[in-house]
C-alpha positions as a Markdown table, in Angstrom:
| # | Residue | x | y | z |
|---|---|---|---|---|
| 1 | Met | 126.8 | 54.0 | 184.2 |
| 2 | Phe | 128.8 | 55.6 | 181.4 |
| 3 | Glu | 131.3 | 52.8 | 180.9 |
| 4 | Lys | 132.1 | 54.2 | 177.5 |
| 5 | Leu | 132.9 | 57.7 | 178.9 |
| 6 | Arg | 135.1 | 56.2 | 181.5 |
| 7 | Ser | 136.9 | 54.3 | 178.8 |
| 8 | Ala | 137.3 | 57.4 | 176.7 |
| 9 | Phe | 138.7 | 59.2 | 179.7 |
| 10 | Gly | 141.3 | 56.5 | 180.2 |
| 11 | Ser | 142.7 | 57.3 | 176.8 |
| 12 | Leu | 143.4 | 60.9 | 177.9 |
| 13 | Thr | 146.2 | 59.8 | 180.1 |
| 14 | Lys | 148.1 | 58.8 | 177.0 |
| 15 | Leu | 148.3 | 62.4 | 175.8 |
| 16 | Ala | 151.5 | 64.4 | 176.2 |
| 17 | Thr | 151.9 | 66.0 | 179.6 |
| 18 | His | 152.4 | 69.7 | 178.7 |
| 19 | Thr | 151.1 | 72.6 | 180.7 |
| 20 | Thr | 149.0 | 73.9 | 177.8 |
| 21 | Ile | 146.4 | 71.9 | 175.9 |
| 22 | Ser | 146.8 | 72.6 | 172.2 |
| 23 | Gln | 143.8 | 72.9 | 169.8 |
| 24 | Lys | 144.9 | 69.6 | 168.3 |
| 25 | Glu | 144.8 | 67.9 | 171.7 |
| 26 | Ala | 141.4 | 69.4 | 172.5 |
| 27 | Asp | 140.0 | 68.2 | 169.2 |
| 28 | Glu | 141.4 | 64.7 | 169.9 |
| 29 | Ile | 139.9 | 64.7 | 173.4 |
| 30 | Leu | 136.5 | 65.9 | 172.0 |
| 31 | Trp | 136.4 | 63.3 | 169.3 |
| 32 | Asp | 136.8 | 60.4 | 171.7 |
| 33 | Phe | 134.4 | 62.0 | 174.1 |
| 34 | Glu | 131.8 | 62.7 | 171.5 |
| 35 | Leu | 131.9 | 59.1 | 170.3 |
| 36 | Ala | 131.5 | 57.9 | 173.9 |
| 37 | Leu | 128.5 | 60.1 | 174.4 |
| 38 | Ile | 126.9 | 58.8 | 171.2 |
| 39 | Glu | 127.5 | 55.2 | 172.3 |
| 40 | Ser | 126.0 | 56.1 | 175.7 |
| 41 | Asp | 122.7 | 57.0 | 174.0 |
| 42 | Val | 123.0 | 60.7 | 174.8 |
| 43 | Ala | 120.8 | 62.8 | 172.5 |
| 44 | Gln | 122.6 | 64.7 | 169.7 |
| 45 | Glu | 121.4 | 68.2 | 171.0 |
| 46 | Val | 122.8 | 67.3 | 174.4 |
| 47 | Ile | 126.1 | 66.1 | 172.9 |
| 48 | Gln | 126.5 | 69.4 | 171.0 |
| 49 | Ser | 126.0 | 71.4 | 174.2 |
| 50 | Ile | 128.5 | 69.4 | 176.1 |
| 51 | Val | 131.1 | 69.5 | 173.3 |
| 52 | Asn | 130.7 | 73.3 | 173.0 |
| 53 | Glu | 131.1 | 73.6 | 176.8 |
| 54 | Ile | 134.3 | 71.5 | 176.7 |
| 55 | Lys | 135.7 | 73.4 | 173.7 |
| 56 | Ala | 135.3 | 76.6 | 175.7 |
| 57 | Arg | 137.1 | 75.1 | 178.7 |
| 58 | Leu | 140.0 | 73.3 | 176.9 |
| 59 | Ala | 140.9 | 75.4 | 173.9 |
| 60 | Asp | 144.5 | 76.5 | 174.6 |
| 61 | Ala | 143.8 | 76.1 | 178.3 |
| 62 | Lys | 146.8 | 76.6 | 180.6 |
| 63 | Ile | 147.1 | 74.0 | 183.3 |
| 64 | Pro | 148.4 | 75.3 | 186.7 |
| 65 | Arg | 151.7 | 73.7 | 187.4 |
| 66 | Ser | 150.5 | 72.7 | 190.8 |
| 67 | Glu | 147.6 | 70.6 | 189.4 |
| 68 | Asp | 147.8 | 67.1 | 187.9 |
| 69 | Arg | 147.1 | 67.2 | 184.2 |
| 70 | Val | 144.8 | 64.2 | 184.3 |
| 71 | Asn | 142.8 | 65.5 | 187.2 |
| 72 | Tyr | 142.5 | 68.9 | 185.4 |
| 73 | Leu | 141.0 | 67.3 | 182.3 |
| 74 | Lys | 138.8 | 65.1 | 184.4 |
| 75 | Asn | 137.4 | 68.1 | 186.3 |
| 76 | Gln | 136.7 | 70.0 | 183.1 |
| 77 | Leu | 134.8 | 67.1 | 181.6 |
| 78 | Lys | 132.8 | 66.7 | 184.8 |
| 79 | Glu | 131.9 | 70.3 | 184.8 |
| 80 | Ala | 130.6 | 69.9 | 181.3 |
| 81 | Ile | 128.4 | 67.0 | 182.4 |
| 82 | Arg | 127.3 | 68.9 | 185.5 |
| 83 | Ser | 126.2 | 71.9 | 183.3 |
| 84 | Cys | 123.4 | 69.7 | 181.8 |
| 85 | Phe | 121.7 | 69.8 | 185.2 |
| 86 | Thr | 122.2 | 73.5 | 186.0 |
| 87 | Lys | 118.7 | 74.5 | 184.6 |
| 88 | Thr | 116.9 | 71.9 | 186.9 |
| 89 | Gln | 116.2 | 72.6 | 190.5 |
| 90 | Ser | 116.3 | 69.7 | 192.9 |
| 91 | Ile | 113.0 | 68.8 | 194.5 |
| 92 | Asp | 112.4 | 67.1 | 197.9 |
| 93 | Leu | 109.0 | 65.5 | 197.2 |
| 94 | Pro | 108.2 | 64.4 | 200.7 |
| 95 | Ala | 109.0 | 67.9 | 202.0 |
| 96 | Leu | 106.8 | 69.3 | 199.2 |
| 97 | Val | 104.0 | 67.1 | 200.4 |
| 98 | Arg | 104.4 | 68.2 | 204.0 |
| 99 | Ser | 104.4 | 71.8 | 203.0 |
| 100 | Lys | 100.8 | 71.4 | 201.8 |
| 101 | Thr | 99.4 | 68.9 | 204.2 |
| 102 | Thr | 100.6 | 70.7 | 207.3 |
| 103 | Lys | 98.9 | 74.0 | 206.6 |
| 104 | Asp | 96.7 | 75.7 | 209.3 |
| 105 | Val | 94.1 | 73.3 | 210.5 |
| 106 | Arg | 91.5 | 75.9 | 210.0 |
| 107 | Asp | 91.9 | 75.6 | 206.2 |
| 108 | Glu | 89.8 | 73.1 | 204.3 |
| 109 | Phe | 91.8 | 69.9 | 204.1 |
| 110 | Ser | 93.2 | 69.2 | 200.7 |
| 111 | Pro | 95.3 | 66.1 | 199.8 |
| 112 | Phe | 98.5 | 66.3 | 197.8 |
| 113 | Val | 97.7 | 64.8 | 194.4 |
| 114 | Ile | 100.4 | 63.2 | 192.3 |
| 115 | Leu | 99.7 | 62.0 | 188.7 |
| 116 | Phe | 102.0 | 59.4 | 187.1 |
| 117 | Leu | 102.6 | 59.5 | 183.3 |
| 118 | Gly | 104.4 | 57.4 | 180.8 |
| 119 | Ile | 104.0 | 54.7 | 178.1 |
| 120 | Asn | 103.4 | 51.0 | 178.5 |
| 121 | Gly | 106.1 | 48.8 | 179.9 |
| 122 | Val | 108.3 | 51.3 | 181.8 |
| 123 | Gly | 107.2 | 50.1 | 185.2 |
| 124 | Lys | 104.9 | 53.0 | 186.1 |
| 125 | Thr | 102.4 | 51.0 | 188.2 |
| 126 | Thr | 105.3 | 49.5 | 190.3 |
| 127 | Thr | 106.8 | 52.9 | 190.7 |
| 128 | Val | 103.5 | 54.2 | 192.1 |
| 129 | Ala | 103.6 | 51.5 | 194.7 |
| 130 | Lys | 107.3 | 52.2 | 195.5 |
| 131 | Leu | 106.6 | 55.9 | 196.1 |
| 132 | Ala | 103.6 | 55.0 | 198.2 |
| 133 | Tyr | 105.9 | 52.8 | 200.3 |
| 134 | Leu | 108.4 | 55.7 | 200.6 |
| 135 | Leu | 105.8 | 58.2 | 201.6 |
| 136 | Lys | 104.1 | 55.9 | 204.1 |
| 137 | Asn | 107.5 | 55.2 | 205.8 |
| 138 | Lys | 107.9 | 59.0 | 206.2 |
| 139 | Gly | 104.6 | 59.1 | 208.0 |
| 140 | Asp | 102.2 | 60.2 | 205.3 |
| 141 | Thr | 98.8 | 58.5 | 204.7 |
| 142 | Val | 98.3 | 57.5 | 201.1 |
| 143 | Val | 95.5 | 56.3 | 198.8 |
| 144 | Leu | 96.0 | 54.9 | 195.3 |
| 145 | Ala | 93.8 | 55.6 | 192.2 |
| 146 | Cys | 93.6 | 52.8 | 189.6 |
| 147 | Gly | 93.5 | 55.2 | 186.7 |
| 148 | Asp | 94.7 | 52.7 | 184.1 |
| 149 | Thr | 91.3 | 51.4 | 183.0 |
| 150 | His | 92.6 | 50.1 | 179.6 |
| 151 | Arg | 95.4 | 47.5 | 180.3 |
| 152 | Ala | 94.2 | 44.1 | 181.3 |
| 153 | Gly | 95.2 | 43.3 | 184.9 |
| 154 | Ala | 96.3 | 46.9 | 185.7 |
| 155 | Ile | 93.6 | 47.4 | 188.3 |
| 156 | Glu | 94.3 | 44.0 | 190.0 |
| 157 | Gln | 98.0 | 44.8 | 189.9 |
| 158 | Leu | 97.7 | 48.1 | 191.7 |
| 159 | Thr | 95.1 | 46.8 | 194.1 |
| 160 | Glu | 97.4 | 44.0 | 195.1 |
| 161 | His | 100.2 | 46.5 | 195.8 |
| 162 | Ala | 97.8 | 48.4 | 197.9 |
| 163 | Asn | 96.8 | 45.3 | 199.9 |
| 164 | Arg | 100.5 | 44.5 | 200.5 |
| 165 | Leu | 101.2 | 48.1 | 201.6 |
| 166 | Lys | 98.0 | 48.1 | 203.7 |
| 167 | Ile | 96.6 | 51.2 | 202.1 |
| 168 | Lys | 93.4 | 52.0 | 200.2 |
| 169 | Ala | 93.0 | 51.7 | 196.4 |
| 170 | Ile | 90.1 | 53.4 | 194.6 |
| 171 | Ala | 89.0 | 51.6 | 191.4 |
| 172 | Gln | 86.1 | 51.3 | 188.9 |
| 173 | Gly | 85.7 | 48.8 | 186.1 |
| 174 | Tyr | 87.7 | 48.5 | 182.9 |
| 175 | Gly | 86.6 | 51.0 | 180.3 |
| 176 | Ser | 85.5 | 53.5 | 182.9 |
| 177 | Asp | 86.6 | 57.2 | 182.7 |
| 178 | Pro | 90.1 | 57.5 | 184.3 |
| 179 | Ala | 89.4 | 61.1 | 185.2 |
| 180 | Ala | 86.3 | 59.9 | 187.2 |
| 181 | Val | 88.5 | 57.3 | 189.1 |
| 182 | Ala | 91.0 | 60.0 | 189.9 |
| 183 | Lys | 88.4 | 62.4 | 191.2 |
| 184 | Asp | 86.8 | 59.6 | 193.3 |
| 185 | Ala | 90.2 | 59.0 | 194.9 |
| 186 | Gln | 90.7 | 62.8 | 195.5 |
| 187 | Leu | 87.3 | 63.1 | 197.2 |
| 188 | Tyr | 87.9 | 60.0 | 199.3 |
| 189 | Ala | 91.2 | 61.4 | 200.5 |
| 190 | Gln | 89.6 | 64.8 | 201.3 |
| 191 | Ser | 86.7 | 63.2 | 203.3 |
| 192 | His | 89.0 | 60.7 | 205.1 |
| 193 | Lys | 91.9 | 63.2 | 205.7 |
| 194 | Val | 94.3 | 61.1 | 203.6 |
| 195 | Glu | 97.3 | 63.2 | 202.9 |
| 196 | Val | 98.5 | 61.9 | 199.5 |
| 197 | Val | 96.7 | 60.6 | 196.4 |
| 198 | Leu | 98.8 | 58.7 | 193.8 |
| 199 | Ile | 97.1 | 58.3 | 190.5 |
| 200 | Asp | 98.2 | 55.6 | 188.1 |
| 201 | Ser | 97.4 | 56.2 | 184.4 |
| 202 | Ala | 97.2 | 54.1 | 181.3 |
| 203 | Gly | 100.5 | 53.7 | 179.4 |
| 204 | Arg | 100.2 | 56.0 | 176.6 |
| 205 | Ile | 102.0 | 55.9 | 173.2 |
| 206 | Gln | 103.0 | 59.5 | 172.8 |
| 207 | Thr | 101.7 | 59.5 | 169.2 |
| 208 | Ser | 98.1 | 58.6 | 170.3 |
| 209 | Lys | 96.1 | 61.8 | 170.2 |
| 210 | Asn | 93.0 | 60.3 | 171.9 |
| 211 | Leu | 95.0 | 58.9 | 174.8 |
| 212 | Met | 96.9 | 62.1 | 175.3 |
| 213 | Glu | 93.6 | 64.1 | 175.4 |
| 214 | Glu | 92.4 | 61.6 | 178.0 |
| 215 | Met | 95.4 | 62.4 | 180.1 |
| 216 | Glu | 94.8 | 66.1 | 179.7 |
| 217 | Lys | 91.3 | 65.5 | 181.0 |
| 218 | Ile | 92.6 | 63.9 | 184.1 |
| 219 | Val | 94.8 | 67.0 | 184.7 |
| 220 | Arg | 91.9 | 69.3 | 184.2 |
| 221 | Val | 89.5 | 67.4 | 186.5 |
| 222 | Val | 91.8 | 66.7 | 189.5 |
| 223 | Arg | 94.4 | 69.6 | 189.1 |
| 224 | Pro | 97.3 | 67.5 | 190.4 |
| 225 | Asp | 99.8 | 69.2 | 192.6 |
| 226 | Phe | 102.6 | 67.3 | 191.0 |
| 227 | Lys | 103.1 | 65.3 | 187.7 |
| 228 | Ile | 105.8 | 62.7 | 187.4 |
| 229 | Phe | 107.0 | 61.3 | 184.1 |
| 230 | Val | 108.2 | 57.7 | 184.4 |
| 231 | Ala | 110.8 | 56.5 | 181.8 |
| 232 | Asp | 112.8 | 53.3 | 181.2 |
| 233 | Ser | 116.5 | 54.0 | 181.6 |
| 234 | Leu | 117.3 | 51.4 | 179.1 |
| 235 | Ser | 115.3 | 52.9 | 176.3 |
| 236 | Gly | 117.9 | 55.6 | 175.5 |
| 237 | Asn | 116.7 | 58.2 | 172.9 |
| 238 | Asp | 113.2 | 56.7 | 172.9 |
| 239 | Ala | 112.8 | 57.9 | 176.4 |
| 240 | Leu | 113.8 | 61.4 | 175.3 |
| 241 | Ser | 111.2 | 61.5 | 172.5 |
| 242 | Gln | 108.6 | 60.3 | 175.0 |
| 243 | Ala | 109.7 | 63.0 | 177.6 |
| 244 | Lys | 109.4 | 65.8 | 175.0 |
| 245 | Glu | 105.9 | 64.7 | 173.9 |
| 246 | Phe | 104.6 | 64.3 | 177.5 |
| 247 | Lys | 106.0 | 67.6 | 178.5 |
| 248 | Ser | 104.3 | 69.4 | 175.7 |
| 249 | Phe | 100.9 | 67.9 | 176.8 |
| 250 | Thr | 101.3 | 68.1 | 180.5 |
| 251 | Asp | 104.3 | 70.2 | 181.4 |
| 252 | Phe | 105.2 | 67.5 | 184.0 |
| 253 | Asp | 107.2 | 68.6 | 187.1 |
| 254 | Ala | 109.8 | 65.8 | 187.4 |
| 255 | Ser | 110.9 | 62.4 | 186.2 |
| 256 | Ile | 111.6 | 59.0 | 187.7 |
| 257 | Leu | 113.9 | 56.6 | 185.8 |
| 258 | Thr | 113.2 | 52.8 | 186.2 |
| 259 | Lys | 115.6 | 49.9 | 185.7 |
| 260 | Ala | 118.5 | 52.2 | 186.6 |
| 261 | Asp | 120.4 | 49.3 | 188.2 |
| 262 | Ala | 120.7 | 47.7 | 184.7 |
| 263 | Asp | 121.7 | 50.9 | 182.9 |
| 264 | Thr | 125.3 | 50.9 | 181.9 |
| 265 | Lys | 125.1 | 53.9 | 179.6 |
| 266 | Gly | 123.3 | 56.6 | 181.5 |
| 267 | Gly | 122.3 | 58.6 | 178.4 |
| 268 | Ala | 118.6 | 58.7 | 179.2 |
| 269 | Ala | 119.2 | 60.6 | 182.5 |
| 270 | Leu | 121.5 | 63.1 | 181.0 |
| 271 | Ser | 119.3 | 63.7 | 177.9 |
| 272 | Ile | 115.9 | 64.0 | 179.8 |
| 273 | Ala | 117.2 | 66.4 | 182.4 |
| 274 | Phe | 118.9 | 68.6 | 179.8 |
| 275 | Val | 116.0 | 68.8 | 177.3 |
| 276 | Thr | 113.0 | 69.0 | 179.6 |
| 277 | Gln | 114.7 | 71.2 | 182.2 |
| 278 | Arg | 112.9 | 69.2 | 184.8 |
| 279 | Pro | 114.7 | 67.3 | 187.6 |
| 280 | Ile | 115.0 | 63.6 | 187.9 |
| 281 | Ile | 113.9 | 62.9 | 191.5 |
| 282 | Tyr | 114.3 | 59.2 | 191.9 |
| 283 | Leu | 115.9 | 56.1 | 190.3 |
| 284 | Ala | 114.2 | 52.7 | 190.6 |
| 285 | Val | 117.1 | 50.2 | 191.1 |
| 286 | Gly | 115.3 | 46.9 | 191.8 |
| 287 | Gln | 112.0 | 45.1 | 192.4 |
| 288 | Asp | 111.5 | 45.7 | 196.1 |
| 289 | Tyr | 109.4 | 48.5 | 197.4 |
| 290 | Ser | 112.4 | 50.0 | 199.0 |
| 291 | Asp | 114.4 | 50.1 | 195.7 |
| 292 | Leu | 113.5 | 53.7 | 195.0 |
| 293 | Ile | 116.5 | 56.0 | 195.7 |
| 294 | Pro | 116.9 | 59.8 | 195.3 |
| 295 | Phe | 118.7 | 60.9 | 192.2 |
| 296 | Asp | 121.9 | 62.6 | 193.2 |
| 297 | Val | 123.4 | 64.9 | 190.5 |
| 298 | Glu | 126.9 | 64.9 | 192.1 |
| 299 | Lys | 127.0 | 61.2 | 192.5 |
| 300 | Phe | 125.9 | 60.8 | 188.9 |
| 301 | Val | 128.6 | 63.2 | 187.7 |
| 302 | Glu | 131.2 | 61.3 | 189.7 |
| 303 | Gln | 130.0 | 58.0 | 188.1 |
| 304 | Thr | 130.4 | 59.4 | 184.6 |
| 305 | Leu | 134.2 | 59.5 | 184.7 |
| 306 | Gly | 135.0 | 57.4 | 187.7 |
């Protein structure tokens, strides 16, 4: 990720090695850095915040004599990137699941319900299966809800994943009410003491009012414990506009970015986290069920500048 930013940082080593960074030098650094952010598909509002942060850090900054100039500049730039994630709180989803499902046995059993949101083509259904695999490996029981009753083949796709993972899938026919499917899965889990319900939903174009209202109905009917927005890492600023719209309708709790293994820019992660103020909890980095890895802010920051 962030190949352009690493390249921009390389040019910093050509600057004069004084102990004070002049305003002219700061402007030069910021110009290259801002262009690199733009080329990395970082949203303009995020770029402005980062640039302002760097300006405050570099303007007439005095570099300690004991510190290498390049490392000093690198650390200031990293802090500016890190600041984009300061308003998000990391979430350990498996631990969150356990915190509900391990309550006093005298309480009425209630499964942990997770709703997946996002537009067509981002890999949402596959992500549902990957999270089911992850939770199952951690000892949780899982049921899937085939809530995408619009896209041809969606029910068969999720059912096939369920068969491979040896878990139950709840489905109705195409054209049926997704909220009813989700509720059926929730009731099944409650009666069979299944700990987690993962609800797939139809890929919604964020400008479609009817589909957004249908999604709101699912939320009202099943009252999910957790809502996950799934975005394609490669879609850049499109992913940001989708995130804004979905957040306004559902106030989702976290994001998962797919195709992260093919993402050389990294702009989507930075922009979505900053603008939504919701954490990115996982990255999908391949086609296997095991290719869902926790998002690590510190690792991401290190990757930005190498």
